[in-house]
N, C-alpha and C positions, 0 to 999 in steps of 0.2 A: 372100688378103688380104681383109679385110672393108672396108666403106666408111669406117669410123672410122679405120682404119690409113692408108688412102689420103689421107683428109682431113688427117691429121697430117703425112704425108710431103710433101705438095705445098708448104706454106709453108716447110718446112725446105729443100727443093730450090730454092725461089726465093731463099732467103737465100744458099745456097752458090753458086748460079749467078750471082748479082749481085756476089759478092766478086771482087776482082782476083785474077788467077792468081798473081802474085808482087808483093807490096807492097814498096816501096822501104824498106830497113831504115835508111837514113840520115836523120838529123834535123838541122835547124839551129835554134838557139835563141839569142836575144839576152838576155844576163843581166849582172848585176853580180857581181863576185867578192868573196867574203867571206873566203876562206882559200886559200893556196897552199902545197902541201907538195911538196918535192923530196927524194926519199929515195935515198941511195946506200948504205945499209947492207944493202939486199936483194941478192939474187944478181945482178939487173940493175937499173940505176937506173930510177926511175919518178917520175912527176909526177901529183899529184892536185890539181885545182882544185875548190873548192866554191862553189856559189851556194845559199845557205840550207843545207838538209840534203842537196842533190843533189850528188854527186861525179862528176867527169869525169876519166878515167884515161888515161895513156899509159905504156907500158913499152918500154924500148929492146930491140930485137932479138927481141921475143916477140910473136907473133901469137896472139890467143886463138881464132882461127877466125872464122867468120861474115863472111868477106871483109874483115876488118880488117887493114890493113897495119901492120907494126911500124915506128915512126919511128926515125931515127938518133939518136945522142946529141946531135948538133948541133941537130937539129929540136926535140928535147925541151928543150934549153936556150933556144932562141928562144921556144918556147911559154911556158916558165917566165917569161921576161922580159916577154912580152906580158901574161901574167896578173898579174905583180907590178905592172906599170904601171897596169893596170886597177884593181887593188886600191888602189894609192896615190892615183890620180887620181879614182876614182869613175866612170870611163868604162865604157861597155858593151863587152862582147865578144860577137861571134858565134862560137859553137862549133858546128862541124859534127861530129857524132858518130854512132856506130853502137852501138845497144844490143845487147849480146851476153853471154849467161850472167849476166844481172842486173847488168852493169856498163856504164856509158856510156863507150865507147872513143873518144878524140879522134881526128879525122881532119884537121881544119884549124881555125885560130883567126884571127880578124880583129878588131883593136882598132878601136873606133868612137868618134867624138866625141859623138854623140847616138844615142839608140835609134831604129831605123827603125820 
């Protein structure tokens, strides 16, 4: 290796070494809901809530991987109710989700009176 190659590799090594070994894939965001879609015409019922153009998904009995747990049908219906209440009242919701395969998979939902 020549000195130029070593000089280029040292900053790259510093960036890799300072990165966390495993980043937490879970994200929590406070948003208002613009649209709620509950679909039963698919193979498994699913729920999609939109804040602007960003969609948050949940599908009964199907885990997309990435440590995402599949919610039960009852959980999906409760989340749909919380999203509908947020939509109708203008309240904020906290959505705890995991990005996986370019989709934001819902893990938990909390309705809020005001934004934190």
